[in-house]
Every structure is written in C-alpha cells, then in structure tokens.
Legacy VTK file of the C-alpha trace (Angstrom):
# vtk DataFile Version 3.0
C-alpha trace
ASCII
DATASET POLYDATA
POINTS 701 float
12.099 -15.449 31.933
10.796 -12.358 33.964
9.080 -10.015 31.991
9.819 -7.312 34.245
13.117 -7.113 33.663
13.039 -6.634 29.663
10.889 -3.457 30.291
14.125 -2.249 32.486
15.075 1.613 31.034
18.285 1.130 28.524
20.085 3.472 30.656
20.663 1.004 33.144
22.238 -1.430 30.753
25.666 -1.450 31.929
27.749 0.533 29.303
25.000 2.488 28.130
24.063 5.657 30.445
22.030 8.802 30.044
23.411 10.475 27.242
24.021 7.058 24.908
20.463 6.495 26.005
19.183 9.700 25.433
20.342 8.902 21.869
18.851 5.317 21.557
15.798 6.699 22.455
15.699 9.713 20.168
17.680 7.752 17.211
16.720 4.120 17.277
13.001 4.686 19.514
14.897 2.502 21.866
13.600 2.352 25.235
13.936 -0.463 27.134
15.909 -3.977 27.452
13.195 -5.147 25.592
13.490 -2.904 22.470
16.820 -3.396 22.336
16.585 -7.271 21.833
14.016 -6.464 19.171
15.965 -4.176 17.458
17.341 -6.304 14.649
20.623 -6.322 11.702
19.590 -6.044 8.511
22.637 -7.719 6.781
25.353 -9.846 8.398
28.846 -10.121 7.466
29.970 -14.201 7.160
33.419 -14.307 7.274
33.285 -18.068 9.008
33.318 -20.325 6.216
33.923 -20.741 3.113
30.308 -22.077 0.963
30.354 -24.377 -1.387
28.094 -23.265 -4.229
25.513 -25.991 -4.023
25.342 -25.292 0.169
24.330 -21.244 -0.227
21.405 -20.886 1.257
18.692 -18.100 0.547
19.396 -15.772 3.204
20.310 -11.588 4.047
23.770 -12.377 4.056
27.593 -11.670 2.540
28.833 -15.010 2.260
32.237 -16.044 1.054
33.147 -19.088 -1.720
36.021 -20.570 -2.891
36.430 -20.914 -6.419
37.886 -19.850 -10.189
36.780 -17.212 -13.089
36.135 -20.334 -16.486
34.684 -17.078 -18.459
33.390 -13.594 -18.869
31.065 -12.189 -21.090
29.535 -9.179 -21.927
25.597 -8.431 -22.028
23.899 -5.595 -23.786
20.803 -4.212 -21.166
18.737 -1.073 -22.190
21.190 1.207 -20.734
24.649 0.030 -21.395
26.231 -3.785 -20.404
27.126 -5.800 -17.783
30.124 -7.923 -17.117
29.201 -11.215 -16.186
31.746 -13.977 -15.568
31.160 -18.070 -14.997
32.155 -18.900 -11.417
32.621 -22.750 -10.714
33.742 -24.829 -8.035
33.522 -28.746 -7.763
30.086 -28.574 -6.580
28.474 -26.026 -8.988
28.226 -22.603 -10.890
27.039 -19.516 -10.064
27.396 -15.561 -11.937
29.510 -12.681 -10.921
27.788 -8.983 -11.907
30.007 -5.978 -12.509
28.040 -3.016 -14.023
30.910 -0.450 -13.882
35.251 -0.854 -13.698
34.273 -3.678 -16.317
37.735 -2.655 -18.136
39.656 -2.732 -15.387
37.940 -6.161 -14.282
38.656 -7.371 -17.724
42.359 -6.366 -17.635
43.054 -7.644 -13.910
41.550 -10.772 -12.866
43.155 -13.717 -14.006
40.798 -17.325 -15.487
41.488 -20.880 -13.680
42.765 -19.364 -10.671
41.639 -19.440 -7.255
40.154 -16.742 -5.867
38.024 -16.250 -2.586
35.322 -13.740 -3.543
32.731 -12.170 -1.040
29.037 -10.336 -1.015
25.724 -10.728 -0.762
24.461 -13.515 -3.090
20.951 -13.234 -5.396
18.913 -16.000 -6.392
17.515 -15.371 -9.505
15.946 -18.167 -12.465
17.814 -21.243 -10.680
20.816 -19.588 -10.369
22.706 -17.847 -7.133
24.659 -14.707 -8.736
26.713 -12.200 -6.665
27.077 -8.102 -7.993
30.656 -6.332 -7.140
31.745 -8.768 -4.965
34.938 -8.314 -2.837
37.940 -10.211 -4.605
41.213 -11.557 -3.314
43.749 -14.136 -4.997
43.946 -17.233 -2.142
47.469 -17.177 -1.757
46.853 -13.870 -0.608
43.593 -13.983 1.420
45.910 -16.961 3.414
48.327 -14.671 4.434
45.644 -11.883 6.462
43.370 -12.404 9.395
39.581 -13.392 9.614
36.748 -12.780 11.742
33.797 -14.558 12.287
30.238 -13.789 11.169
29.053 -10.397 11.810
25.533 -8.917 12.083
25.450 -5.008 10.612
22.769 -3.186 12.493
20.531 0.027 11.298
22.585 2.887 12.184
22.748 7.036 11.663
24.697 10.017 10.995
24.650 11.208 14.166
25.212 7.815 15.591
28.253 7.129 13.730
29.354 10.802 14.954
28.917 10.120 18.267
31.125 6.717 18.399
27.906 4.453 18.751
29.825 2.089 15.680
28.442 -1.455 14.728
31.017 -2.728 17.091
29.620 -1.022 20.550
25.989 -2.081 19.663
26.717 -5.782 19.212
28.695 -5.557 22.501
25.872 -3.805 24.464
23.631 -6.995 22.708
26.309 -9.452 24.303
26.310 -7.526 27.589
22.043 -8.100 27.441
21.773 -11.878 26.481
24.413 -12.255 30.153
21.918 -10.060 31.883
18.582 -11.784 30.548
20.733 -15.493 31.002
19.330 -15.556 27.165
16.009 -16.961 28.488
12.971 -16.133 26.557
9.624 -17.714 26.482
8.058 -19.414 24.082
5.093 -17.444 22.678
3.864 -20.147 19.864
1.333 -23.229 19.633
3.168 -26.663 20.220
1.024 -27.737 17.098
3.128 -25.207 15.399
6.166 -25.548 16.297
5.540 -28.983 15.435
4.155 -28.392 11.967
6.695 -25.683 10.742
10.112 -27.313 12.699
10.284 -24.315 14.430
13.321 -23.632 16.389
12.835 -22.080 20.303
12.051 -18.420 20.719
15.208 -18.110 22.645
17.647 -19.887 20.103
15.888 -17.605 17.497
16.481 -14.353 18.966
20.527 -15.577 20.300
21.087 -16.777 16.105
19.491 -13.329 14.488
21.834 -11.464 16.676
24.787 -14.227 16.942
24.324 -16.453 14.053
26.605 -19.320 14.685
26.281 -20.453 10.590
23.864 -19.020 7.190
21.609 -22.160 8.035
20.592 -21.260 11.780
20.249 -17.661 10.770
17.472 -18.483 8.294
15.886 -20.843 10.407
16.123 -18.024 13.165
14.782 -15.465 10.952
12.367 -17.701 9.429
10.870 -17.918 13.308
10.971 -14.169 13.822
8.972 -13.442 10.824
6.651 -15.921 11.067
5.729 -14.651 15.297
5.545 -10.852 14.472
2.868 -11.325 11.296
0.807 -14.500 13.488
0.050 -11.825 15.831
-0.969 -9.263 13.704
-3.276 -11.556 12.068
-4.337 -13.193 14.933
-4.939 -8.941 16.156
-7.173 -8.206 12.638
-8.975 -11.529 12.892
-9.848 -11.325 16.709
-10.839 -7.635 15.666
-13.346 -9.243 12.990
-14.448 -11.940 15.465
-15.658 -9.604 18.323
-16.915 -6.997 15.847
-19.165 -9.476 14.719
-20.282 -10.980 17.695
-20.488 -8.032 19.959
-21.381 -5.590 17.892
-24.779 -5.873 16.512
-26.161 -4.423 13.745
-29.522 -3.334 12.699
-31.416 -6.443 10.984
-32.311 -5.401 7.367
-35.044 -8.082 6.823
-36.871 -6.347 4.029
-36.418 -5.928 0.825
-38.927 -3.323 -0.431
-40.373 -1.025 -2.955
-37.695 1.103 -3.234
-35.433 -1.641 -3.854
-37.825 -3.327 -5.781
-38.712 -0.376 -8.365
-35.482 0.641 -8.608
-33.892 -2.400 -9.649
-37.100 -3.570 -12.336
-37.915 -0.516 -13.565
-34.733 2.660 -13.145
-31.866 0.246 -13.341
-29.823 2.141 -15.981
-27.876 -0.488 -17.481
-27.620 -4.346 -16.937
-25.447 -5.143 -13.404
-22.245 -7.313 -14.004
-21.727 -10.780 -12.600
-19.388 -9.250 -10.317
-21.836 -6.788 -8.806
-24.831 -9.284 -8.472
-22.308 -10.866 -6.482
-21.065 -8.115 -4.216
-24.629 -6.911 -3.993
-25.623 -10.405 -2.744
-22.956 -10.580 -0.157
-24.007 -7.102 1.517
-27.451 -7.974 1.614
-26.551 -11.177 3.491
-24.426 -9.158 6.032
-27.232 -6.299 6.065
-29.936 -9.246 7.560
-27.573 -11.148 9.652
-27.810 -9.028 12.793
-23.671 -7.988 12.862
-22.651 -4.747 12.020
-22.039 -4.724 8.449
-18.054 -4.419 7.966
-17.054 -4.131 4.684
-14.588 -3.083 2.115
-15.403 -2.930 -1.376
-12.640 -2.856 -3.625
-13.453 -2.127 -7.738
-11.394 -0.265 -10.146
-12.016 3.118 -11.399
-15.013 2.997 -13.826
-16.414 -0.792 -12.183
-19.978 0.807 -11.379
-19.010 1.065 -7.562
-22.001 3.797 -7.262
-25.004 1.490 -8.090
-23.878 -1.255 -5.333
-23.823 2.389 -3.212
-27.183 2.937 -3.604
-28.572 -0.190 -3.765
-27.377 -0.833 -0.482
-28.786 2.634 0.495
-32.227 1.412 -0.773
-31.958 -1.500 1.376
-31.708 0.934 4.159
-34.461 3.079 3.254
-36.757 0.287 2.646
-35.831 -0.478 6.531
-36.973 2.507 7.354
-33.112 4.165 7.777
-31.152 6.714 6.939
-27.992 6.760 4.979
-25.229 8.589 4.115
-21.998 8.819 1.757
-18.709 10.207 2.599
-16.336 11.468 -0.045
-12.650 12.851 0.810
-12.854 16.097 -1.908
-16.120 18.592 -2.622
-15.692 17.770 -5.606
-16.035 14.378 -5.416
-19.324 14.170 -2.935
-20.906 16.994 -5.173
-20.382 14.488 -8.100
-21.924 11.605 -5.863
-24.321 14.095 -5.110
-25.730 14.559 -8.980
-24.771 11.184 -9.943
-27.766 9.812 -7.254
-30.501 12.594 -7.467
-30.304 11.347 -11.376
-30.767 7.766 -10.635
-32.888 8.429 -8.323
-35.358 10.904 -9.812
-38.333 8.357 -10.444
-38.040 7.267 -7.152
-39.447 9.166 -3.801
-36.214 9.773 -2.057
-34.986 13.284 -0.714
-31.489 13.887 -1.039
-29.406 16.773 0.134
-25.306 17.601 0.043
-23.727 19.146 2.770
-19.812 20.097 2.741
-17.686 23.111 3.869
-19.166 25.755 1.763
-23.205 24.791 2.096
-24.335 27.876 2.996
-25.464 28.533 7.116
-29.295 28.300 6.331
-29.384 25.193 4.200
-26.903 23.620 7.014
-29.945 24.573 9.651
-32.748 23.170 7.012
-30.628 20.078 6.708
-29.997 19.677 10.258
-33.363 19.867 10.839
-34.955 17.365 8.139
-32.074 14.870 9.337
-33.184 15.196 12.914
-37.027 14.717 11.820
-36.373 12.150 9.861
-37.234 13.497 6.149
-34.401 13.434 4.698
-33.361 9.969 3.243
-29.817 10.323 2.232
-27.137 12.950 2.834
-23.894 13.217 0.717
-21.022 15.260 2.041
-17.542 15.768 2.929
-15.896 15.545 6.684
-18.720 18.040 7.748
-20.675 14.565 8.063
-18.567 14.360 10.950
-18.963 17.379 13.114
-21.105 16.775 16.201
-23.883 19.308 14.826
-24.760 16.728 12.487
-27.640 14.268 13.911
-29.422 11.369 12.508
-32.727 10.637 13.138
-31.798 7.143 12.900
-28.694 6.270 10.776
-28.876 2.782 9.413
-25.767 2.832 6.712
-22.837 4.811 6.300
-20.734 4.257 2.790
-17.203 5.706 2.929
-15.055 6.477 -0.620
-11.784 6.157 -1.158
-11.254 4.889 2.824
-7.364 5.868 2.960
-7.720 9.119 3.098
-9.669 9.015 6.054
-8.336 7.580 9.063
-9.820 4.854 11.036
-10.972 6.741 13.806
-12.674 9.048 11.166
-14.759 5.788 10.097
-15.773 5.327 13.654
-16.992 8.799 14.564
-19.233 8.205 11.942
-20.942 4.985 13.020
-21.215 6.131 16.490
-24.089 8.023 15.382
-26.705 6.394 16.670
-28.078 4.437 19.500
-26.707 1.194 17.548
-24.202 1.252 15.439
-25.153 2.051 11.504
-23.288 -0.266 9.311
-20.104 0.354 7.331
-19.707 -0.051 3.479
-16.102 1.472 2.849
-15.051 2.043 -0.810
-11.729 2.405 -2.503
-10.913 2.830 -6.616
-7.252 2.040 -5.077
-6.778 -1.297 -5.605
-5.413 -2.668 -2.375
-2.865 -5.388 -3.138
-4.017 -9.369 -1.447
-1.107 -9.420 0.331
-1.329 -5.474 1.963
-5.462 -5.688 2.324
-4.827 -8.961 4.358
-2.596 -6.521 6.648
-4.308 -2.918 6.346
-8.229 -4.348 6.575
-7.740 -7.488 7.692
-10.453 -6.748 10.395
-12.772 -5.664 7.578
-14.712 -8.640 5.048
-13.957 -7.739 1.585
-15.258 -7.708 -1.757
-13.893 -6.775 -5.084
-15.802 -6.130 -8.313
-13.176 -7.306 -11.019
-15.416 -6.737 -14.517
-16.157 -3.743 -16.097
-19.857 -2.400 -17.481
-20.991 -4.133 -20.506
-19.795 -1.470 -23.409
-17.310 0.338 -21.848
-13.951 -0.323 -24.024
-10.602 -0.793 -22.905
-8.147 2.582 -22.283
-5.668 2.985 -25.223
-2.263 4.159 -23.062
0.779 4.893 -24.699
3.995 6.532 -23.985
5.506 9.601 -25.639
8.562 11.034 -25.318
8.795 14.999 -25.577
10.066 14.807 -28.889
6.688 13.518 -30.822
4.659 16.445 -29.023
3.654 17.259 -32.238
2.116 14.478 -33.453
0.632 14.207 -30.420
-0.850 17.836 -30.752
-1.892 16.767 -34.298
-3.927 13.678 -32.311
-5.537 16.211 -30.301
-6.860 18.198 -33.222
-8.021 15.467 -34.624
-10.524 14.462 -31.383
-11.782 17.944 -30.719
-12.522 17.829 -34.680
-14.608 14.330 -34.116
-16.343 16.551 -30.796
-14.139 15.143 -28.472
-13.046 17.040 -25.006
-9.263 16.176 -23.744
-7.313 16.571 -20.380
-3.774 17.585 -19.870
-2.411 17.156 -16.253
0.919 18.603 -14.750
2.813 17.789 -11.834
3.895 21.423 -10.466
2.101 24.721 -10.071
5.096 26.695 -9.890
8.637 25.681 -11.800
10.751 24.639 -8.891
14.351 25.867 -9.000
15.894 22.300 -9.228
13.473 20.871 -11.169
12.877 21.957 -15.125
9.737 20.355 -15.858
7.243 22.258 -17.520
5.020 23.349 -15.125
1.760 24.043 -16.114
1.655 27.560 -16.670
4.422 27.589 -18.989
1.950 24.495 -20.554
-0.818 26.645 -20.452
0.534 29.194 -22.688
2.132 26.764 -25.147
-1.522 24.850 -25.395
-3.302 28.709 -25.649
-0.848 29.339 -28.704
-1.297 25.849 -30.622
-5.095 25.824 -29.844
-6.089 29.742 -30.183
-9.181 31.419 -29.342
-11.511 31.662 -30.308
-12.144 28.020 -32.095
-10.527 26.372 -29.375
-11.856 26.902 -25.655
-9.179 26.393 -22.344
-10.032 25.329 -18.747
-7.183 25.703 -15.971
-7.851 23.770 -12.885
-5.512 24.438 -9.837
-4.682 23.862 -5.994
-4.425 27.525 -5.426
-7.175 28.820 -7.413
-10.183 29.914 -5.132
-12.904 27.169 -5.281
-15.576 29.217 -7.050
-13.496 30.297 -9.731
-12.316 25.937 -9.503
-16.072 25.063 -10.290
-16.701 27.524 -12.545
-14.049 26.546 -14.819
-14.677 22.519 -13.707
-18.620 23.099 -14.784
-17.465 24.565 -18.287
-16.033 21.456 -19.092
-18.599 19.565 -17.433
-21.010 21.447 -19.949
-18.883 21.335 -23.378
-18.088 25.231 -23.350
-14.339 24.231 -23.583
-12.869 21.180 -25.151
-9.397 21.032 -23.524
-8.860 21.296 -19.563
-5.148 21.868 -18.383
-5.226 20.892 -14.388
-2.671 19.938 -11.545
-3.823 16.543 -10.177
-6.846 17.797 -8.278
-9.157 16.083 -11.073
-7.547 13.121 -10.463
-10.430 12.072 -7.679
-13.967 12.147 -9.042
-14.904 14.445 -12.585
-16.532 12.777 -14.492
-17.215 13.707 -18.482
-18.160 11.016 -20.421
-17.324 13.086 -23.769
-13.504 13.306 -22.486
-11.668 10.794 -24.194
-7.742 11.428 -24.314
-5.935 12.038 -20.320
-2.753 13.615 -21.532
0.100 13.596 -18.385
2.934 15.554 -18.437
6.262 14.683 -17.060
4.554 11.238 -16.047
7.143 9.979 -14.691
6.857 12.054 -11.855
3.873 10.092 -10.580
3.519 7.316 -8.851
1.599 4.120 -10.524
-2.043 4.537 -8.063
-1.866 8.111 -9.376
-1.251 7.400 -13.072
-4.493 4.508 -12.818
-6.267 7.125 -11.211
-5.861 9.884 -13.609
-6.653 7.536 -16.812
-9.672 6.808 -14.841
-11.416 9.988 -15.573
-11.408 9.323 -19.257
-13.024 5.922 -20.573
-16.811 6.804 -19.236
-18.681 6.897 -22.726
-19.056 4.521 -25.486
-15.837 6.059 -27.497
-12.520 4.744 -27.907
-10.640 6.577 -25.053
-6.677 7.063 -25.012
-4.132 8.093 -22.243
-0.875 9.279 -23.447
2.162 9.305 -20.764
4.340 12.291 -22.277
7.885 12.431 -20.438
11.622 13.437 -21.250
14.241 10.946 -22.433
16.259 10.392 -18.998
13.872 7.608 -16.985
14.690 5.726 -13.733
14.705 2.237 -13.584
11.769 2.132 -11.980
9.953 4.977 -14.155
10.681 2.816 -16.918
8.801 0.095 -15.227
6.071 2.293 -13.731
5.248 3.659 -17.619
5.798 -0.422 -19.374
3.206 -1.476 -17.044
0.756 1.558 -17.755
0.849 1.259 -21.260
0.270 -2.918 -20.964
-1.962 -3.335 -18.324
-5.085 -1.526 -17.625
-5.901 -3.921 -14.348
-5.431 -1.859 -11.480
-4.996 -4.764 -9.565
-1.861 -5.594 -11.450
-0.817 -2.055 -11.266
-1.083 -2.142 -7.183
1.127 -5.208 -7.116
3.984 -3.718 -9.108
3.688 -0.972 -6.867
3.702 -2.173 -3.628
7.200 -3.950 -4.973
8.886 -1.126 -6.429
7.530 1.219 -3.039
6.978 -1.144 -0.299
3.720 -0.961 2.285
4.519 2.199 3.739
4.383 4.674 0.886
1.764 2.864 -0.494
-0.892 3.433 2.135
0.093 7.131 3.703
0.621 7.027 6.919
-2.707 7.028 8.513
-2.722 3.182 7.961
1.313 2.649 8.241
1.145 2.011 11.686
0.017 -1.144 11.289
2.627 -1.766 9.287
5.980 -1.143 11.343
7.365 -4.303 11.081
10.677 -4.754 12.506
11.428 -7.902 10.873
9.131 -9.144 8.509
8.543 -7.824 4.846
5.027 -7.672 3.952
5.914 -7.713 -0.435
9.046 -10.554 0.375
7.593 -12.640 3.026
4.395 -12.894 1.290
4.087 -16.471 1.509
5.132 -16.429 5.622
1.740 -13.885 5.923
-0.564 -16.307 4.193
0.991 -19.335 6.127
0.463 -16.807 9.512
-2.821 -16.070 8.616
-4.099 -19.444 7.830
-2.736 -20.778 11.391
-4.427 -17.513 12.970
-7.307 -18.418 11.534
-6.894 -22.461 12.712
-6.542 -21.465 15.911
-9.380 -19.080 16.551
-11.914 -21.664 14.870
-10.978 -24.434 17.415
-10.545 -22.168 20.185
-11.996 -18.779 19.951
-11.369 -17.330 23.354
-8.036 -18.682 23.728
-9.285 -20.894 26.855
-7.364 -23.631 26.232
-4.320 -24.455 27.828
-1.892 -24.998 25.559
-3.061 -21.319 24.416
-1.845 -19.669 27.738
0.745 -18.078 26.298
-0.707 -17.090 23.547
-3.542 -15.322 25.157
-0.826 -13.798 27.272
0.945 -12.399 24.276
-2.137 -11.231 22.489
-3.154 -9.496 25.941
0.220 -7.780 25.554
0.379 -6.871 21.835
-3.270 -5.404 21.892
-2.318 -2.931 25.289
0.979 -2.009 23.175
0.104 -1.310 19.468
3.194 -2.015 18.705
4.011 -5.830 18.267
7.575 -5.994 19.290
7.099 -4.180 22.557
5.912 -7.239 23.852
6.980 -10.560 22.788
9.752 -11.716 24.937
LINES 1 702
701 0 1 2 3 4 5 6 7 8 9 10 11 12 13 14 15 16 17 18 19 20 21 22 23 24 25 26 27 28 29 30 31 32 33 34 35 36 37 38 39 40 41 42 43 44 45 46 47 48 49 50 51 52 53 54 55 56 57 58 59 60 61 62 63 64 65 66 67 68 69 70 71 72 73 74 75 76 77 78 79 80 81 82 83 84 85 86 87 88 89 90 91 92 93 94 95 96 97 98 99 100 101 102 103 104 105 106 107 108 109 110 111 112 113 114 115 116 117 118 119 120 121 122 123 124 125 126 127 128 129 130 131 132 133 134 135 136 137 138 139 140 141 142 143 144 145 146 147 148 149 150 151 152 153 154 155 156 157 158 159 160 161 162 163 164 165 166 167 168 169 170 171 172 173 174 175 176 177 178 179 180 181 182 183 184 185 186 187 188 189 190 191 192 193 194 195 196 197 198 199 200 201 202 203 204 205 206 207 208 209 210 211 212 213 214 215 216 217 218 219 220 221 222 223 224 225 226 227 228 229 230 231 232 233 234 235 236 237 238 239 240 241 242 243 244 245 246 247 248 249 250 251 252 253 254 255 256 257 258 259 260 261 262 263 264 265 266 267 268 269 270 271 272 273 274 275 276 277 278 279 280 281 282 283 284 285 286 287 288 289 290 291 292 293 294 295 296 297 298 299 300 301 302 303 304 305 306 307 308 309 310 311 312 313 314 315 316 317 318 319 320 321 322 323 324 325 326 327 328 329 330 331 332 333 334 335 336 337 338 339 340 341 342 343 344 345 346 347 348 349 350 351 352 353 354 355 356 357 358 359 360 361 362 363 364 365 366 367 368 369 370 371 372 373 374 375 376 377 378 379 380 381 382 383 384 385 386 387 388 389 390 391 392 393 394 395 396 397 398 399 400 401 402 403 404 405 406 407 408 409 410 411 412 413 414 415 416 417 418 419 420 421 422 423 424 425 426 427 428 429 430 431 432 433 434 435 436 437 438 439 440 441 442 443 444 445 446 447 448 449 450 451 452 453 454 455 456 457 458 459 460 461 462 463 464 465 466 467 468 469 470 471 472 473 474 475 476 477 478 479 480 481 482 483 484 485 486 487 488 489 490 491 492 493 494 495 496 497 498 499 500 501 502 503 504 505 506 507 508 509 510 511 512 513 514 515 516 517 518 519 520 521 522 523 524 525 526 527 528 529 530 531 532 533 534 535 536 537 538 539 540 541 542 543 544 545 546 547 548 549 550 551 552 553 554 555 556 557 558 559 560 561 562 563 564 565 566 567 568 569 570 571 572 573 574 575 576 577 578 579 580 581 582 583 584 585 586 587 588 589 590 591 592 593 594 595 596 597 598 599 600 601 602 603 604 605 606 607 608 609 610 611 612 613 614 615 616 617 618 619 620 621 622 623 624 625 626 627 628 629 630 631 632 633 634 635 636 637 638 639 640 641 642 643 644 645 646 647 648 649 650 651 652 653 654 655 656 657 658 659 660 661 662 663 664 665 666 667 668 669 670 671 672 673 674 675 676 677 678 679 680 681 682 683 684 685 686 687 688 689 690 691 692 693 694 695 696 697 698 699 700
C-alpha cells in the first residue's frame, strides 16, 4: 500500500470538501485518510442473521435471536427489583432482563410464543443475557424490511446538527476503501500471525468497518487490539533497553561508612522482608554501570522513606550528592524533618529548598551545593530551577511521581555530566496492567508488607443520621489522649450541592466540642501558607485535638498520635483519594479508625467504592477496583494519559491481550534487539513510524 496516499488530507476524499473537513478535524481529530481508516466503530447492529443461543460470541455487537419466553421471575436487588425472563431456543437458554417498565412487560409479552429479540449481549457466570431487548413477534417481524450488519461510529451533537450522520461516515468509509483498493501491508511478524492465527491486517480493517459476520468481527477486533498494544509495549521495552545500554550511570561500587553505620546502629526498626528485597534491587542497579530508572511502589506507611534514605547513603558513600523532590511544600518539609531526625547521629548535611525559602538562605544553599559541602537536598519544584547546580548529583528521588510529568523527571537527572540515578516513589498503587503501559520504561519494585507493630486501620461506613454516635466516639478517643482529623470535600457551598461544607462543619464541631476544653485547628486551600503552617504545627505539637481540613492534608502530614480519620461526604471522593486520606492515621502503635460519612442517596459506583474501602486496606486491590470504575485516563490524570490514547483496545477489558502483546514484544527483542533480521523489516519500519508520531495509529497502515 502506498503510505503517501494515506497521508492525503481528508479534504480530498470524494464527498468531504473543505467545510466537512474542518468539522472532522475539530470534532474527531481526523486530518488524513489514515486517521479516517483508524476511526473505529464503537458498536454494531447485526440484523443479518438470526443467532442460535449456542452461537453467540463475546463481541461488542448487538444481535438478533429467535426463540420463546418460557418463564418470568422477579429478583430483589439493593434498589428496587429486576424482572428476568428465561428465553430459549432448541440450542440453549439465555436471560432477558428489565430494570423498569416491568408491569407492562409482564402483561403484554406472551409466554411460549416465537419472538425475535434484538440487543447487546452480556456474558456473566456462564450465561448470556440481554437487558431491555427490542422485541417483535415473529409474524410481525417477517412483514418488515431488514438491513445488514451496521457499524455505529462515535459522534457529537455538532456533527449530527451539521448532517454528518452515521450513514454519511459509512459512505465515506466505503469511498476510502475504493480509493485505497483496500490494500494495507502487514505489520506483525509471521510467527505471531501463525501462533495466534491472526487474520491479515487488510482483512481486519475491512471487517472492523464492514463486518461480514460476528465471527469475523471478533477476529478483526482481536487483531487490531493486539497490534495496538504490541507496538505500545515494543516502544516501552525498547526505551528501557536503550536506556540501560546508552545511558551510562555512575557505578556505585562502595557500600561504605554512612550506609553501614546507619544499618547496624541507627535503624529505628527492623526492616521488613519487602524493604530488604527492594534495597537489594536498588544496590544491584546502582552498581551495574547503567543509569537506574526504577519505580518504587509502596502503600501508605509501608516504609519507603527508609529505603530512600539508605539509597541516598550509598550515593554519599561513593562521593556523590543526592536529592529528593516532593510535589508539595508540606510533604517536602515532612521529608526534611524525618530525614534530619534519622541522620542525627551521622555526619551528613541536609538542607530544604522550597518556594518560600528566603533569598539569603537560597544563596547559601546554592553555594554549598556547588562546592560539595551539602550532601542531601530536599525540596519541591524549586529543585528544577536552572540556578540550582550540584557539584556531583548521583541520585535523584522523586516522590509521588504522577504529580510530575516525564519532562520534569529528565530535567532533574540532566543536572550533571553523567546522568544521575533515578528512583521514583509513589504511594498511589498502580494496577499491574496500567503500570505495564504507563511505566513500561521503568523497572518496578514493590513494598508489599507493612512494618511490624502497625495495626491495620479499622474502616466503617456511617450515614449522616448516625452523627451523634460518631461524636460520642470522638469524645472517647480524645479522652484517651488521641487526635482526630475531619476532612471535607468543599470550601464554599456551591449552589447545586447541599453538601455540608467546611465552614458549616467547623461551626457544628465547635458547638459539639467547645473551648477551652477542646481546641480545633482549621486548614484549607485558600489560607495563606504562613497561617496554614501555624495551624498544622499546633496540631502536630498536640496543642489542638481536632483538625478540620479540606483535602490539603491528603499527602504527607505525619502525626503518630492522630488515630481517627473522619471523611465527610465520602461518596464524593475517588478511591485513591479515600485511601490516601485513610493513610494519614495508623502511624502510631495504637488502633486507628477511618469513618466514612455519607448521605443515604448513593449511586452504584459510590456504594462499590465505600464497600471496597470497608473490606480492604490493600492499596493494589483498591486500585484494580478503581481502574474498573473509572477507566485508565481518569486514574492517572492528564500528564500521563497521552500514552493511553487508545483507539480500539481497552486496557482494563483487554488486559489478557495486553499481557500477551508484552510477552511477544519481549521475545522479539530478546531474539533481535536491533530489529535487524529480514523477517522483522516491517516491524522495524512500523516501529520507527510510531516513535516519530507518538500516537500509534497515525502510522499503522
């Protein structure tokens, strides 16, 4: 296939013209013939044939089936009821489900009478079901006209208003196949084709737009999903490989006095098996001669800071400096005080650099950094400024990676002749499937056990109507000398939402817990940093028993004496936020509690979130549920989601295909790291196009 033809601007396709082309560009991001070919339908209407129940496929198509209803039953569920009918033909049984209009359906649908049903099938527990199917008596159906299997394309209100209907897109797609003669070269190696029995690329593209049958559609979708994920994984694996080969790192071959003294004399507690394993992985990276590029995942409170410090001490033992960058001032101050405390017996100099560091102090830090008097620098984005120059930075640690883009990561390690080693830490557990796609270029370490003596936090869900009991519980905890967090999602009441906002809450808590017996701190995003710090310090020093706050405390306040976290309107928070907030307690030896407050009206998703929080403390389990509820783009925020601009695959639903694609990509690179074998010529060409265009579908054709 002539690739140049595919780069033709969409304006030149017969039937498009300048004004339609403008709409395609703006609304759908379609600029060229190539973009249009890779604009895939999101569902299909299949009225070509009547399926037997035992022929149904697990694909995203609507189908029609001929059969009879033999029984109805009503099933109670958490909210309301659902009506279920057993629908049979001579090959098997499926279920029809209705969540509304049940009375009418019961009265009007006939038992044991032939019907044609039409709709999308779901596969669950070994049975197909169809919710709210279109139903037509067979005798009526035989009188009406029917068309073939129709693709349905994503659309927008603007397109529909301008007359660009599904039929128009379908016509243009036909025109495109006529102009390109439907010839597209294959981009996957022969052995993968044979192993997975893939259809050719040209056949897959044709059948995804004009499916001849359900079976061919399922095979076309599999082929295109595999290809998309294969090239993303190939990109990430090559990046990792090149990184190790090309980017030489300092060799830290000495484990010297700082590390040894700290390990044998000043460790505040026994390291867990997981911490030891991770330190071993880091030591081997630091001694390998390639630049370390490692992601350290560890749940809230799993002891990442100790691992970070011990890695920094290895750098110091080899005559290098180290730095640690955190996303917020609060967190960097906390890292600073924590590390100063841990290193008080060692002869190391540690400084803190943030936006509010005074100019004179700044100059002193810059000077000490450049002449090598300063060993460890901790700070916020301020570390990235050009003025910040190290004498010899050997290790850079970045905390809460998802708050920083990839460019910022590289800006930090380029502050030296040879790049420094990089350790990225996060307490936001990332599900395996997502980590494979987002951080496939990093090596991943996981700390998956909590330090000894930590008790799991007890989490409960309470409705607003139980508030008085909750207040009683708070009083009891304060009597025992403990401190309490109460977190709100909003600062000012928004008209649409009648949530108890922070000020309202603060007032009612002040009434329940009056001065002078009780002292309350309040912290929110609109306060001046100095006032915020003053209030935080009062709480940290134990001068106040209750901290009323918005989510500013989500990351990084460490008060071992605080044992209760109350989250108001908890249904409004995402799972990872709830988990981060819960991690603010449970830092001392006492039993800690997290109480999720909510109204009685909860959506299904909110219920799932709150139930999951109550049932598990495992961040990775929560992340998997979160991924299913929210999808990958939302989970990572925009900085990272560019990688996941997927056209046809779905990282959550297609995670088996993702794993298989990664395995094949790994195998291929093991056999032919530079893609030089003649049978990999197309792979190499396609890969170079990918690397050039960033978005994988800009080039595959």
